[in-house]
Kinemage of the C-alpha trace (Angstrom):
@kinemage 1
@onewidth
@group {chain A} dominant
@subgroup {mainchain}
@vectorlist {calphas} color= white
{ca met a 1} P 74.382 53.031 122.704
{ca lys a 2} L 73.938 51.101 125.444
{ca val a 3} L 77.410 48.713 125.763
{ca lys a 4} L 77.689 45.406 127.269
{ca ser a 5} L 80.581 43.086 128.207
{ca phe a 6} L 80.320 40.435 125.820
{ca phe a 7} L 83.133 38.289 127.484
{ca ile a 8} L 80.116 37.216 129.832
{ca val a 9} L 80.475 33.936 128.338
{ca leu a 10} L 78.228 31.943 131.005
{ca cys a 11} L 75.737 33.828 130.235
{ca leu a 12} L 75.048 32.933 126.306
{ca val a 13} L 75.647 29.687 128.168
{ca ile a 14} L 72.208 30.270 129.818
{ca gln a 15} L 70.648 31.683 127.727
{ca thr a 16} L 70.995 28.358 125.350
{ca val a 17} L 70.453 26.091 128.391
{ca ser a 18} L 67.200 27.843 128.822
{ca gly a 19} L 66.439 27.843 124.672
{ca gln a 20} L 65.370 31.325 125.049
{ca lys a 21} L 65.618 34.447 122.585
{ca asn a 22} L 64.876 38.081 123.403
{ca thr a 23} L 60.856 37.335 121.499
{ca gly a 24} L 59.050 37.839 124.946
{ca ala a 25} L 58.306 34.155 125.241
{ca val a 26} L 59.096 32.516 128.651
{ca asn a 27} L 60.278 29.202 130.238
{ca thr a 28} L 60.217 29.680 133.676
{ca glu a 29} L 61.442 25.477 134.140
{ca pro a 30} L 65.283 25.908 132.494
{ca ile a 31} L 65.376 29.006 134.665
{ca asp a 32} L 64.242 27.510 137.899
{ca thr a 33} L 66.435 24.290 137.209
{ca thr a 34} L 69.683 26.237 136.124
{ca phe a 35} L 69.621 28.314 139.398
{ca leu a 36} L 69.378 25.351 141.464
{ca val a 37} L 71.798 23.417 139.791
{ca phe a 38} L 74.057 26.561 140.554
{ca lys a 39} L 72.865 26.830 144.155
{ca lys a 40} L 73.666 23.305 144.624
{ca glu a 41} L 76.827 23.598 142.972
{ca leu a 42} L 77.468 26.091 145.331
{ca asp a 43} L 76.383 24.460 148.984
{ca glu a 44} L 78.688 21.413 147.871
{ca ala a 45} L 81.376 23.393 147.712
{ca val a 46} L 81.115 25.145 150.768
{ca gln a 47} L 80.736 21.779 152.700
{ca lys a 48} L 84.252 20.500 151.176
{ca lys a 49} L 85.770 23.837 151.809
{ca asp a 50} L 86.553 23.937 148.366
{ca thr a 51} L 87.362 27.818 148.226
{ca gln a 52} L 88.152 27.785 143.904
{ca asn a 53} L 85.366 25.881 143.206
{ca ile a 54} L 83.079 28.708 146.060
{ca val a 55} L 84.583 31.875 144.147
{ca ser a 56} L 84.020 29.842 140.230
{ca lys a 57} L 79.785 29.334 141.524
{ca his a 58} L 79.543 32.522 142.955
{ca val a 59} L 80.775 33.751 139.901
{ca leu a 60} L 78.176 31.842 137.920
{ca leu a 61} L 75.627 32.998 140.066
{ca ala a 62} L 76.798 36.393 139.627
{ca asp a 63} L 76.851 36.132 136.139
{ca phe a 64} L 73.245 34.454 135.974
{ca tyr a 65} L 71.662 37.150 137.830
{ca glu a 66} L 72.951 39.846 135.563
{ca thr a 67} L 71.679 38.369 132.691
{ca leu a 68} L 68.071 38.561 134.226
{ca gly a 69} L 68.167 41.814 135.101
{ca ile a 70} L 68.310 41.182 139.259
{ca thr a 71} L 71.613 43.118 139.297
{ca his a 72} L 71.906 43.408 143.053
{ca asp a 73} L 71.525 40.085 143.557
{ca ala a 74} L 74.626 39.697 141.261
{ca ile a 75} L 76.674 42.091 142.500
{ca gln a 76} L 76.668 40.209 146.252
{ca his a 77} L 77.680 37.202 144.522
{ca tyr a 78} L 80.334 39.227 142.761
{ca his a 79} L 81.225 40.762 146.014
{ca lys a 80} L 81.650 37.159 147.821
{ca ala a 81} L 83.672 35.954 144.829
{ca leu a 82} L 86.117 38.659 145.589
{ca ser a 83} L 86.282 38.323 149.743
{ca tyr a 84} L 88.208 34.953 148.417
{ca lys a 85} L 91.116 37.096 146.869
{ca lys a 86} L 94.107 34.655 147.456
{ca ala a 87} L 92.014 31.572 145.902
{ca ile a 88} L 91.392 34.058 142.563
{ca glu a 89} L 93.065 33.672 139.692
{ca asp a 90} L 94.381 36.758 138.325
{ca thr a 91} L 92.338 36.593 135.067
{ca leu a 92} L 89.185 35.814 136.587
{ca tyr a 93} L 89.636 38.754 139.360
{ca val a 94} L 89.731 41.346 136.404
{ca phe a 95} L 86.748 39.481 134.850
{ca ile a 96} L 85.003 40.550 138.105
{ca leu a 97} L 85.366 43.780 138.144
{ca asn a 98} L 85.463 44.771 134.804
{ca asn a 99} L 82.104 42.977 135.117
{ca leu a 100} L 81.445 45.282 138.150
{ca gly a 101} L 82.795 48.428 136.155
{ca ser a 102} L 79.166 47.032 133.502
{ca ile a 103} L 77.126 46.899 135.814
{ca asn a 104} L 77.370 50.228 138.131
{ca leu a 105} L 77.659 52.019 133.949
{ca ala a 106} L 74.673 50.674 133.138
{ca ala a 107} L 73.056 51.612 135.904
{ca gly a 108} L 74.683 55.090 135.327
{ca gln a 109} L 77.101 54.687 138.845
{ca tyr a 110} L 79.761 56.474 136.584
{ca asp a 111} L 82.199 57.336 139.259
{ca thr a 112} L 82.118 53.527 140.824
{ca ala a 113} L 82.435 51.888 137.689
{ca ile a 114} L 85.505 54.067 137.158
{ca asp a 115} L 86.831 52.851 140.475
{ca tyr a 116} L 86.225 49.008 139.526
{ca leu a 117} L 87.848 49.459 136.315
{ca asn a 118} L 90.520 51.148 137.724
{ca glu a 119} L 91.335 48.855 140.275
{ca gly a 120} L 91.202 45.884 137.059
{ca leu a 121} L 93.650 47.973 134.929
{ca thr a 122} L 96.336 48.338 137.543
{ca ile a 123} L 96.270 44.298 137.824
{ca thr a 124} L 96.256 43.785 134.384
{ca glu a 125} L 99.151 46.012 133.778
{ca lys a 126} L 101.662 44.257 136.496
{ca lys a 127} L 100.218 40.828 134.816
{ca asn a 128} L 99.763 41.828 131.533
{ca leu a 129} L 96.038 40.659 130.685
{ca ile a 130} L 95.935 42.206 127.071
{ca arg a 131} L 92.457 40.592 127.057
{ca gly a 132} L 90.998 42.178 130.404
{ca lys a 133} L 92.575 45.307 129.673
{ca ala a 134} L 90.956 45.813 126.220
{ca val a 135} L 87.448 45.323 128.048
{ca ala a 136} L 88.711 47.690 130.870
{ca tyr a 137} L 89.706 50.154 128.478
{ca thr a 138} L 86.729 49.739 126.124
{ca leu a 139} L 83.800 49.575 129.051
{ca leu a 140} L 86.254 53.469 130.915
{ca gly a 141} L 86.209 54.596 126.837
{ca ala a 142} L 81.632 54.217 127.389
{ca thr a 143} L 82.000 55.486 131.091
{ca ser a 144} L 83.705 58.885 129.490
{ca glu a 145} L 80.727 58.988 126.909
{ca lys a 146} L 78.641 58.998 128.980
{ca lys a 147} L 80.235 61.891 131.258
{ca lys a 148} L 80.120 63.936 128.053
{ca glu a 149} L 83.935 63.280 128.301
{ca tyr a 150} L 85.056 62.646 124.454
{ca ala a 151} L 88.538 63.518 124.150
{ca lys a 152} L 89.102 60.894 126.707
{ca ala a 153} L 86.650 58.103 125.433
{ca ile a 154} L 88.322 58.225 121.616
{ca glu a 155} L 91.397 58.262 124.083
{ca tyr a 156} L 90.033 54.806 125.594
{ca gln a 157} L 88.799 53.609 122.851
{ca tyr a 158} L 91.565 53.811 120.620
{ca gln a 159} L 93.336 52.119 123.210
{ca ser a 160} L 91.392 49.285 123.409
{ca leu a 161} L 91.057 49.345 119.848
{ca arg a 162} L 95.029 48.747 119.070
{ca leu a 163} L 94.824 45.777 122.155
{ca phe a 164} L 92.460 43.763 120.220
{ca arg a 165} L 93.916 43.979 117.312
{ca leu a 166} L 96.811 42.388 118.855
{ca leu a 167} L 94.138 39.276 120.062
{ca asn a 168} L 92.584 39.581 116.450
{ca asp a 169} L 89.288 39.548 117.854
{ca asp a 170} L 86.609 40.323 115.858
{ca glu a 171} L 84.398 40.565 118.038
{ca gly a 172} L 86.013 43.229 120.138
{ca leu a 173} L 86.959 45.330 117.077
{ca ala a 174} L 83.099 45.430 116.196
{ca val a 175} L 82.242 46.726 119.740
{ca val a 176} L 85.023 49.464 119.527
{ca tyr a 177} L 84.162 50.771 115.998
{ca glu a 178} L 80.462 50.974 117.016
{ca asn a 179} L 81.690 52.575 120.286
{ca ile a 180} L 83.640 54.957 118.625
{ca gly a 181} L 81.024 55.937 115.480
{ca ser a 182} L 78.606 56.458 118.743
{ca ile a 183} L 80.844 59.219 119.891
{ca tyr a 184} L 81.292 60.927 116.860
{ca glu a 185} L 77.378 60.765 116.643
{ca asp a 186} L 77.071 62.185 119.571
{ca gln a 187} L 79.400 65.268 118.463
{ca glu a 188} L 77.442 65.809 115.349
{ca gln a 189} L 80.075 64.142 113.224
{ca tyr a 190} L 78.086 62.060 111.140
{ca asp a 191} L 80.631 61.195 108.478
{ca lys a 192} L 82.805 59.736 110.616
{ca ala a 193} L 80.456 58.146 112.648
{ca tyr a 194} L 79.288 56.528 109.490
{ca ala a 195} L 82.488 55.006 108.717
{ca tyr a 196} L 83.869 53.695 112.406
{ca phe a 197} L 79.754 52.093 111.872
{ca gln a 198} L 80.511 50.891 108.464
{ca lys a 199} L 83.398 49.070 110.076
{ca ala a 200} L 82.089 47.895 112.852
{ca tyr a 201} L 79.728 46.158 110.551
{ca asp a 202} L 82.302 44.529 108.330
{ca asn a 203} L 83.644 42.833 111.703
{ca val a 204} L 80.944 41.593 113.468
{ca pro a 205} L 80.820 37.648 112.907
{ca glu a 206} L 78.010 36.310 110.938
{ca ser a 207} L 76.680 34.546 114.386
{ca asn a 208} L 75.956 37.571 116.111
{ca thr a 209} L 72.990 38.428 114.698
{ca asp a 210} L 72.067 40.803 117.951
{ca arg a 211} L 75.131 42.790 117.531
{ca arg a 212} L 74.778 43.258 113.638
{ca ile a 213} L 71.169 44.061 113.440
{ca asn a 214} L 71.698 47.130 116.433
{ca ile a 215} L 75.064 48.305 113.906
{ca leu a 216} L 72.180 48.415 111.125
{ca asn a 217} L 70.127 50.520 113.201
{ca asn a 218} L 73.248 52.883 113.970
{ca leu a 219} L 74.132 53.055 110.441
{ca gly a 220} L 70.281 54.005 109.285
{ca asp a 221} L 70.390 56.421 112.021
{ca val a 222} L 73.353 58.727 111.664
{ca asn a 223} L 72.157 58.275 107.758
{ca arg a 224} L 69.285 59.628 109.089
{ca lys a 225} L 70.684 62.427 110.937
{ca gly a 226} L 73.020 63.331 107.777
{ca gly a 227} L 70.176 64.007 105.358
{ca asp a 228} L 71.295 60.839 103.214
{ca tyr a 229} L 67.552 59.411 103.578
{ca tyr a 230} L 67.741 56.960 100.571
{ca lys a 231} L 70.357 54.744 102.368
{ca ala a 232} L 69.008 55.335 106.033
{ca phe a 233} L 66.060 53.959 104.675
{ca arg a 234} L 68.081 50.643 103.495
{ca tyr a 235} L 69.596 50.364 106.932
{ca thr a 236} L 67.111 50.893 108.689
{ca gly a 237} L 64.781 48.333 106.906
{ca gln a 238} L 67.293 45.776 106.565
{ca ala a 239} L 67.618 45.710 110.387
{ca arg a 240} L 63.874 45.779 110.481
{ca asp a 241} L 63.879 42.867 108.071
{ca glu a 242} L 66.718 40.670 110.416
{ca ala a 243} L 65.136 41.659 113.899
{ca glu a 244} L 61.785 40.217 112.333
{ca arg a 245} L 63.557 37.074 111.151
{ca thr a 246} L 65.453 36.830 114.349
{ca gly a 247} L 62.450 37.699 117.075
{ca asn a 248} L 64.767 40.744 118.164
{ca ile a 249} L 61.673 42.687 119.572
{ca his a 250} L 63.950 45.414 121.022
{ca gln a 251} L 65.957 45.925 117.740
{ca leu a 252} L 62.400 45.812 115.727
{ca ser a 253} L 60.878 48.680 118.314
{ca ser a 254} L 63.835 50.037 117.636
{ca ala a 255} L 63.639 50.388 113.375
{ca leu a 256} L 60.018 50.706 113.582
{ca lys a 257} L 60.745 53.920 115.043
{ca asp a 258} L 63.771 54.952 113.096
{ca leu a 259} L 61.571 54.432 110.243
{ca ser a 260} L 59.049 56.571 111.319
{ca lys a 261} L 61.483 59.293 111.501
{ca thr a 262} L 62.900 58.954 108.520
{ca tyr a 263} L 58.979 59.159 106.827
{ca ala a 264} L 58.413 62.342 108.911
{ca leu a 265} L 61.828 63.995 107.778
{ca thr a 266} L 60.247 63.009 103.586
{ca asp a 267} L 57.013 64.346 104.406
{ca asp a 268} L 55.230 61.455 104.181
{ca tyr a 269} L 53.032 61.772 107.610
{ca glu a 270} L 50.671 58.753 106.905
{ca lys a 271} L 53.619 55.973 106.373
{ca ala a 272} L 55.600 58.070 109.934
{ca tyr a 273} L 51.909 57.750 112.100
{ca asp a 274} L 52.436 54.204 110.670
{ca tyr a 275} L 55.541 52.830 111.715
{ca leu a 276} L 55.093 54.816 114.806
{ca asn a 277} L 52.047 53.296 115.982
{ca glu a 278} L 53.981 50.135 114.963
{ca ser a 279} L 56.814 50.821 117.283
{ca val a 280} L 54.435 51.831 120.282
{ca asp a 281} L 53.064 48.494 119.641
{ca thr a 282} L 56.297 46.341 119.438
{ca tyr a 283} L 57.467 48.611 122.453
{ca lys a 284} L 54.439 47.725 124.672
{ca glu a 285} L 54.967 44.011 123.649
{ca glu a 286} L 59.033 44.239 124.297
{ca gln a 287} L 57.810 45.674 128.174
{ca gln a 288} L 55.675 42.671 128.567
{ca ala a 289} L 58.018 40.489 127.470
{ca lys a 290} L 60.262 41.819 129.597
{ca ser a 291} L 58.454 42.206 132.759
{ca leu a 292} L 56.877 38.868 132.537
{ca gln a 293} L 60.256 37.108 132.005
{ca gln a 294} L 61.858 38.879 134.887
{ca met a 295} L 59.036 38.446 137.027
{ca asn a 296} L 58.739 34.591 136.448
{ca ala a 297} L 62.788 34.831 136.977
{ca leu a 298} L 62.616 36.325 140.239
{ca gln a 299} L 59.584 34.258 141.237
{ca ala a 300} L 62.241 31.495 140.335
{ca val a 301} L 64.460 32.574 142.594
{ca tyr a 302} L 63.416 34.265 145.612
{ca gly a 303} L 60.549 31.397 145.355
{ca phe a 304} L 63.647 28.686 145.962
{ca lys a 305} L 65.160 31.453 148.343
{ca glu a 306} L 61.811 31.464 150.306
{ca arg a 307} L 61.685 27.469 150.182
{ca glu a 308} L 64.763 27.343 151.607
{ca ala a 309} L 64.675 29.722 154.441
{ca lys a 310} L 61.417 28.258 155.647
{ca ile a 311} L 62.966 24.423 155.376
{ca glu a 312} L 65.816 26.433 157.383
{ca leu a 313} L 63.981 28.128 159.582
{ca leu a 314} L 61.611 25.102 160.784
{ca thr a 315} L 64.926 22.995 161.466
{ca lys a 316} L 66.278 25.529 163.696
{ca gln a 317} L 63.043 26.230 165.053
{ca asn a 318} L 63.039 22.443 165.945
{ca glu a 319} L 66.694 22.684 167.272
{ca leu a 320} L 64.967 25.993 169.222
{ca asn a 321} L 62.261 23.906 170.486
{ca lys a 322} L 64.365 20.918 171.962
{ca ala a 323} L 67.243 23.285 173.266
{ca asn a 324} L 64.058 25.208 175.008
{ca gln a 325} L 62.691 22.039 176.028
{ca arg a 326} L 66.149 20.454 177.784
{ca thr a 327} L 66.428 24.520 178.949
{ca ile a 328} L 63.454 24.442 180.661
{ca ile a 329} L 63.672 20.966 182.665
{ca val a 330} L 67.027 22.178 183.743
{ca val a 331} L 66.145 25.160 185.061
{ca val a 332} L 62.872 23.850 186.740
{ca leu a 333} L 65.541 21.361 188.611
{ca leu a 334} L 67.592 23.981 188.997
{ca val a 335} L 64.820 26.630 190.572
{ca met a 336} L 63.177 23.622 192.796
{ca ser a 337} L 66.767 22.825 194.340
{ca val a 338} L 67.610 26.709 194.366
{ca phe a 339} L 64.319 27.103 196.528
{ca ala a 340} L 64.565 24.317 198.893
{ca ile a 341} L 68.486 25.244 199.575
{ca leu a 342} L 66.875 28.926 200.023
{ca phe a 343} L 63.774 27.615 202.159
{ca leu a 344} L 66.850 25.449 204.694
{ca phe a 345} L 68.567 28.599 204.993
{ca tyr a 346} L 65.936 31.102 205.754
{ca arg a 347} L 64.390 29.038 208.298
{ca lys a 348} L 67.969 28.688 209.905
{ca lys a 349} L 68.456 32.525 209.564
{ca arg a 350} L 65.413 33.299 210.325
{ca ser a 351} L 66.063 31.313 213.871
{ca gln a 352} L 69.047 32.959 214.604
{ca glu a 353} L 67.986 36.381 213.740
{ca phe a 354} L 65.293 35.316 216.407
{ca lys a 355} L 67.399 34.844 218.972
{ca ile a 356} L 69.999 37.774 217.798
{ca glu a 357} L 67.019 40.227 217.847
{ca gln a 358} L 65.974 38.816 221.404
{ca tyr a 359} L 69.392 39.690 222.579
{ca lys a 360} L 69.679 43.334 220.775
{ca gln a 361} L 66.343 43.792 222.933
{ca lys a 362} L 67.204 42.967 226.010
{ca leu a 363} L 70.593 45.290 225.316
{ca leu a 364} L 68.664 48.401 223.524
{ca arg a 365} L 66.877 47.839 226.889
{ca ala a 366} L 69.184 47.652 229.417
{ca asp a 367} L 70.921 51.137 226.985
{ca leu a 368} L 67.843 52.835 227.257
{ca glu a 369} L 67.293 52.391 230.865
{ca lys a 370} L 70.687 53.347 231.700
{ca lys a 371} L 70.217 56.411 229.168
{ca ile a 372} L 67.163 57.451 230.859
{ca thr a 373} L 68.933 57.506 234.437
{ca lys a 374} L 71.710 59.220 233.151
{ca glu a 375} L 69.105 62.196 231.561
{ca glu a 376} L 67.395 62.208 234.565
{ca asn a 377} L 70.319 62.989 236.359
{ca leu a 378} L 71.419 65.708 233.769
{ca gln a 379} L 68.266 67.366 234.091
{ca lys a 380} L 67.959 67.077 237.616
{ca glu a 381} L 71.952 68.520 237.563
{ca ile a 382} L 70.783 71.324 235.314
{ca gln a 383} L 67.840 72.183 237.182
{ca leu a 384} L 69.570 72.452 240.432
{ca lys a 385} L 72.488 74.372 238.823
{ca thr a 386} L 70.429 76.768 237.299
{ca ser a 387} L 68.315 76.758 240.632
{ca ser a 388} L 72.057 77.885 242.251
{ca leu a 389} L 73.074 80.375 239.307
{ca ser a 390} L 69.274 82.261 240.024
{ca asn a 391} L 69.775 82.222 243.516
{ca tyr a 392} L 73.280 83.039 243.435
{ca ser a 393} L 72.935 86.178 241.343
{ca leu a 394} L 69.536 87.199 243.190
{ca his a 395} L 71.980 86.639 246.962
{ca leu a 396} L 74.512 88.861 244.823
{ca ala a 397} L 72.300 91.692 243.842
{ca his a 398} L 70.363 91.324 247.479
{ca lys a 399} L 74.395 91.411 249.055
{ca asn a 400} L 75.148 94.392 246.842
{ca lys a 401} L 71.962 95.762 247.782
{ca val a 402} L 72.936 95.533 251.644
{ca leu a 403} L 76.319 97.048 251.025
{ca ser a 404} L 74.828 99.589 249.216
{ca asp a 405} L 72.630 100.669 251.866
{ca val a 406} L 74.963 100.391 254.797
{ca ser a 407} L 77.683 102.788 252.975
{ca asn a 408} L 74.959 105.208 251.858
{ca thr a 409} L 74.549 105.148 256.023
{ca leu a 410} L 77.486 105.570 256.657
{ca glu a 411} L 77.813 108.496 254.081
{ca lys a 412} L 75.436 110.093 255.667
{ca ile a 413} L 76.722 109.616 259.408
{ca lys a 414} L 80.048 110.819 258.527
{ca asn a 415} L 80.352 114.346 258.480
{ca arg a 416} L 78.403 114.504 262.457
{ca glu a 417} L 80.580 116.085 265.027
{ca his a 418} L 81.768 113.081 266.810
{ca met a 419} L 84.846 113.374 265.190
{ca phe a 420} L 86.327 110.125 266.478
{ca ile a 421} L 84.186 107.873 264.552
{ca lys a 422} L 85.052 109.397 261.237
{ca pro a 423} L 87.742 107.928 260.248
{ca lys a 424} L 86.343 104.171 261.265
{ca ile a 425} L 83.188 104.709 259.121
{ca glu a 426} L 85.452 105.852 256.348
{ca ala a 427} L 87.551 102.549 256.852
{ca leu a 428} L 84.548 100.605 257.373
{ca ile a 429} L 83.329 102.806 253.826
{ca lys a 430} L 85.969 102.004 252.164
{ca glu a 431} L 85.952 98.071 253.131
{ca ile a 432} L 82.668 97.341 251.783
{ca gln a 433} L 82.925 99.202 248.214
{ca thr a 434} L 86.040 97.176 247.838
{ca asp a 435} L 83.759 93.918 248.612
{ca ile a 436} L 81.085 95.361 246.224
{ca glu a 437} L 83.440 95.799 243.311
{ca asp a 438} L 85.303 92.420 244.156
{ca glu a 439} L 85.795 90.364 240.971
{ca gln a 440} L 86.242 87.046 242.653
{ca gly a 441} L 82.661 86.820 242.649
{ca trp a 442} L 81.766 87.643 239.296
{ca thr a 443} L 84.357 84.894 238.421
{ca glu a 444} L 82.773 81.877 240.081
{ca phe a 445} L 79.003 83.543 238.717
{ca ile a 446} L 81.013 83.103 235.272
{ca gly a 447} L 82.052 79.566 236.429
{ca tyr a 448} L 78.683 78.885 236.984
{ca phe a 449} L 77.415 79.821 233.872
{ca glu a 450} L 79.988 78.502 231.694
{ca gln a 451} L 78.408 75.209 232.832
{ca ile a 452} L 75.363 75.296 231.835
{ca his a 453} L 75.578 77.352 228.571
{ca pro a 454} L 78.970 76.549 227.561
{ca asp a 455} L 79.126 77.864 223.733
{ca phe a 456} L 76.746 81.323 224.895
{ca phe a 457} L 80.200 83.984 224.821
{ca lys a 458} L 81.113 81.606 221.686
{ca lys a 459} L 78.039 82.280 219.926
{ca leu a 460} L 77.754 85.624 221.001
{ca ser a 461} L 81.149 86.344 220.099
{ca glu a 462} L 80.553 84.964 216.346
{ca val a 463} L 77.688 87.024 215.638
{ca ser a 464} L 78.927 90.434 217.111
{ca val a 465} L 79.440 93.582 215.385
{ca ser a 466} L 82.472 94.166 217.030
{ca glu a 467} L 84.051 93.301 219.846
{ca leu a 468} L 81.997 93.505 223.394
{ca gly a 469} L 83.508 94.706 226.493
{ca ala a 470} L 83.656 93.297 230.112
{ca ser a 471} L 80.487 95.003 231.159
{ca glu a 472} L 78.329 94.395 227.657
{ca leu a 473} L 79.575 90.347 228.160
{ca arg a 474} L 78.273 90.524 231.843
{ca leu a 475} L 74.875 92.323 230.750
{ca cys a 476} L 74.395 90.013 227.743
{ca met a 477} L 75.006 86.826 230.583
{ca leu a 478} L 72.407 88.404 232.899
{ca leu a 479} L 70.175 88.974 229.861
{ca arg a 480} L 71.040 85.357 229.183
{ca leu a 481} L 69.460 84.122 232.694
{ca asn a 482} L 65.929 85.890 231.728
{ca leu a 483} L 66.431 88.693 234.946
{ca thr a 484} L 64.525 91.699 234.409
{ca ser a 485} L 66.341 95.615 233.922
{ca arg a 486} L 65.665 96.255 237.366
{ca glu a 487} L 67.028 92.948 239.093
{ca ile a 488} L 70.159 93.726 236.362
{ca ala a 489} L 70.585 97.192 237.839
{ca ala a 490} L 70.924 95.402 241.119
{ca ile a 491} L 73.443 93.183 240.451
{ca leu a 492} L 75.155 95.374 238.830
{ca arg a 493} L 74.562 98.276 241.145
{ca ile a 494} L 73.874 100.927 238.996
{ca thr a 495} L 70.391 102.732 238.136
{ca pro a 496} L 68.089 101.396 235.467
{ca asp a 497} L 68.236 104.378 233.501
{ca ser a 498} L 72.421 103.475 232.946
{ca ile a 499} L 70.756 100.055 232.348
{ca arg a 500} L 69.116 101.365 229.664
{ca ile a 501} L 71.585 103.647 227.945
{ca ala a 502} L 73.789 99.894 228.372
{ca arg a 503} L 70.793 98.029 226.300
{ca tyr a 504} L 70.909 100.370 223.810
{ca arg a 505} L 75.034 100.708 223.249
{ca leu a 506} L 74.941 96.557 223.238
{ca arg a 507} L 72.266 96.320 220.555
{ca lys a 508} L 74.622 98.428 218.235
{ca lys a 509} L 77.424 96.004 218.512
{ca leu a 510} L 74.575 92.957 217.900
{ca pro a 511} L 73.006 92.391 213.962
{ca leu a 512} L 69.775 93.312 215.617
{ca glu a 513} L 67.144 95.232 213.246
{ca lys a 514} L 65.222 97.900 214.373
{ca gly a 515} L 61.640 96.368 216.671
{ca asp a 516} L 63.953 93.287 217.712
{ca asn a 517} L 64.097 92.360 220.929
{ca leu a 518} L 67.045 92.548 222.235
{ca gln a 519} L 66.487 90.042 225.299
{ca ser a 520} L 64.534 87.863 222.604
{ca phe a 521} L 67.933 87.896 220.594
{ca ile a 522} L 70.409 86.845 223.365
{ca leu a 523} L 68.119 83.980 225.004
{ca glu a 524} L 68.048 82.196 220.958
{ca leu a 525} L 71.531 81.774 221.209
């Protein structure tokens, strides 16, 4: 059984205004008129900043949408009403929370429904709002029934029953009795279910024909399930007659289907078939009527929203066009002003830049000429020093060769029989040897070399595998001057074979692979 809050008085008012019963006939003009009235009143309340009136109009619109089955918009308006929490009375606040719980219950969102209903219960406990509490317990019971938590469902319904008795509310008692009967019916306790459905029927007001028909259908259904087909025919037939009389297509379809089931159980399949067909036709009629009513309602509501949105869009578009026109004029004038300023600034800047560029060109030309002159002088100086160093090395080699030849000659004649010349020759030989081995010449030579190749010895030290001796450094220096082995041998006063051995030893102390040229390696440093 689907339970819905019976406190939505405004929904009943809307039904009365529209003049509609659940017959499938639809008149969209009253719905449209009602919606327009509510919307206009809400807009006026918003303009006046009347928060209490804003809340009440949101609630009216929410109930209006809920009655039409447009739950999304109903929930939106309920939440907009709740956003004015300080302006809402506690009774209305609980009413909204219970309605949100009822909507979510009907949609199968049981946990969400429970959250809303428990929030409402908290307020009713603090403020002692008996009716709001009774409704919350009723809906919590219905939610527990849907979740098949029957013990909890019964407990909630009995708490609700106690509160409605305090209020002497027959309508509320009828709802709760019917809910309890439904719970026992789910548990297949048909005698208890029948007893509570009967209590519901006894308490329901005469004016609420829809609920009376629903209870009659429940009485017929529970007797059919309990095996008492006579009572089942009687109650279900009465429900059918009342539904036909009041034009309640939904309850009529339900009664016809129950009659078909009961006739089938009594083996009267022909009547069962006839009633089933009639039930199907009635159900189709009901669905068509509902679809048509909802479609017309949506057309009325959303048609208005579309018109309102178009008007608002056109208004904003006009405002935007005017603003754009003003903006364009301002931008054009601004751009023209900027261009004029930039043009004047550009001309002045170009003139200054041209003068500065001319001055820079003169400075660069002078600087370039100075550098060219300096470079030429350096080149000449390097060439001179290189030439001097080469000449010095050749002179040194020639000097050593001459001195060596003289030494050899004197060596040969010192052993001759003229004994008086021997001491003088030995002294001369010694003096020549001393001159040959004099380090001062090498010191001057190295000084010239470092002026031309200032980083040579540093680079050589960084790349060498082990420390180089004085003789090895001299060999490297002479190789860097691109001298031949014969020329190096003459300068160092050693044989070419000794140069070959010295080169071999030097290779071991340098990072050279097999096949690498020693002189090329030295020249690249």
